[in-house]
C-alpha positions, 0 to 999 in steps of 0.5 A: 038533113042540111048543112049550116055554117054559123058564126061563133059569138064574140070571136069572129070565127065560124063552124059548120053543123049537120042538122036533121029535119027536127033541128037537132045537131047531128054533127059539128066541125071540130075546128073553128074557121077564120071565114064563112067561106072556109067553114063552107068549104070544110062542110063541103069536104065533109059532105063529099067524104063522110061515107068514107071517113073513119069513125070512132065511138068513145065513152067517158067514165059516166057512161056517156058516148060520143063519136068523132070522124077522122080523116085519112091522116087521123085528123079529127074533122067532125064531132057528134052533135049530141051525146048517147047513153049507149055505144049502140046509140052512138054507132046508129048515129054514125051510120046515119051520118055515113048513109045520109050526110052525103045527100044532105042539102047545103052548104 
């Protein structure tokens, strides 16, 4: 896994992503950042704390599940990079982030 910071087209903002070895988005920042350095700093914070954040798995009326990571003050700091057809799949993705996100390369 690796962290990457990327620009948002047409807006001058940046976000970070956690990407697996196949190029799939595992997680993404919940917010936009005014500079690349701020996005990198946020990715570094997530990396250092991803094993201790609170994660919430939620579903919609169509049976699609996602997860979000929350800081200690209940601020959403990251979102799942993909949707899941089951709660079990979303919880497995959370476990993957908690176990491997701290050792991913970057930012």
